[in-house]
C-alpha positions in Angstrom: -76.2 26.7 -68.8 -76.7 24.5 -71.8 -73.3 23.0 -71.4 -74.2 21.7 -68.0 -77.3 20.0 -69.3 -75.4 18.2 -72.1 -72.7 17.0 -69.7 -75.3 15.8 -67.2 -77.2 14.0 -70.0 -74.0 12.2 -71.1 -73.1 11.4 -67.5 -76.6 10.1 -66.8 -76.6 7.9 -70.0 -73.2 6.5 -69.0 -74.4 5.7 -65.5 -77.6 4.1 -66.8 -75.6 1.9 -69.2 -73.2 0.9 -66.5 -76.0 -0.1 -64.2 -77.7 -2.0 -66.9 -74.5 -3.9 -67.7 -74.0 -4.7 -64.0 -77.6 -6.0 -63.6 -77.5 -8.1 -66.8 -74.0 -9.5 -66.7 -74.7 -12.4 -64.3 -77.3 -13.7 -66.8 -74.6 -14.4 -69.4 -71.9 -17.0 -69.2 -68.7 -15.1 -69.7 -66.5 -18.1 -68.8 -67.2 -19.6 -72.2 -65.3 -16.7 -73.8 -62.4 -17.0 -71.3 -61.6 -20.6 -72.2 -61.2 -20.0 -75.9 -57.4 -19.9 -76.0 -55.8 -22.0 -73.4 -52.2 -23.4 -73.4 -50.6 -26.0 -71.2 -49.2 -23.4 -68.7 -52.7 -21.9 -68.3 -54.1 -25.4 -67.9 -51.6 -26.2 -65.1 -52.2 -23.0 -63.3 -56.0 -23.3 -63.6 -55.9 -26.9 -62.4 -53.8 -25.8 -59.4 -56.2 -23.0 -58.6 -59.2 -25.4 -58.8 -57.6 -28.0 -56.6 -56.8 -25.3 -54.1 -60.4 -24.1 -54.2 -61.5 -27.7 -53.6 -59.3 -27.9 -50.5 -60.7 -24.7 -49.2 -64.3 -25.8 -49.8 -63.6 -29.0 -47.9 -62.0 -27.1 -45.1 -64.9 -24.7 -44.8 -67.3 -27.6 -44.8 -65.4 -29.3 -42.0 -65.5 -26.0 -40.1 -69.3 -25.9 -40.6 -69.1 -22.7 -42.5 -71.1 -24.0 -45.5 -74.0 -26.4 -45.6 -73.8 -30.0 -46.8 -75.9 -29.3 -49.8 -73.7 -26.4 -50.9 -70.6 -28.4 -50.2 -71.9 -31.2 -52.5 -72.8 -28.9 -55.3 -69.5 -26.9 -55.2 -67.4 -30.0 -54.9 -69.1 -31.6 -57.9 -68.8 -28.5 -59.9 -65.0 -28.0 -59.3 -64.3 -31.8 -59.6 -66.0 -31.7 -63.0 -63.8 -28.8 -64.1 -60.6 -30.4 -62.9 -61.6 -33.7 -64.7 -62.1 -31.7 -67.9 -58.7 -30.0 -67.6 -57.0 -33.4 -66.9 -58.7 -34.9 -70.0 -57.5 -31.9 -72.1 -54.0 -32.3 -70.7 -54.0 -36.0 -71.5 -55.1 -35.3 -75.1 -52.4 -32.7 -75.5 -49.8 -35.2 -74.2 -51.2 -37.9 -76.6 -50.9 -35.6 -79.6 -47.3 -34.6 -78.7 -46.3 -38.3 -78.2 -47.8 -39.1 -81.6 -45.9 -36.3 -83.3 -42.6 -37.3 -81.6 -43.2 -40.9 -82.6 -43.9 -39.9 -86.2 -40.8 -37.8 -86.4 -38.7 -40.7 -85.0 -40.2 -43.1 -87.5 -39.5 -40.7 -90.4 -35.9 -40.4 -89.3 -35.5 -44.2 -89.2 -37.0 -44.5 -92.7 -34.7 -41.8 -94.0 -31.7 -43.6 -92.5 -32.8 -47.0 -94.0 -33.3 -45.4 -97.4 -29.8 -43.8 -97.2 -28.2 -47.1 -96.3 -30.1 -48.9 -99.1 -28.9 -46.2 -101.6 -25.3 -46.6 -100.3 -25.4 -50.4 -100.7 -27.0 -50.1 -104.1 -24.3 -47.7 -105.2 -21.5 -50.0 -104.0 -22.8 -53.0 -105.9 -22.3 -51.3 -109.3 
């Protein structure tokens, strides 16, 4: 009989914690934790999903399924997210171009130094 009461207390505590989590979770911004590690492939797929969502919102607005106020708010929210992703992609491209350019310049410098050393060695 005592086993049943311990099991029921554990089960009740687990249910209470689950309910508390489900009630309080919308109050926290979990998306901040989701965007911590993002690579270029994730950015491209996220951008694709956001653009698809924007098209769906526009379609639903034209079909009079959502109000004009909701349409404006949602459209602005998703456009802001897409703009942020596009800026992030642009920064990643700029960084990769700079690294490639620096590698090319270093190769040219090495080649010039080699040719200078060869010419200097021939003159002796």
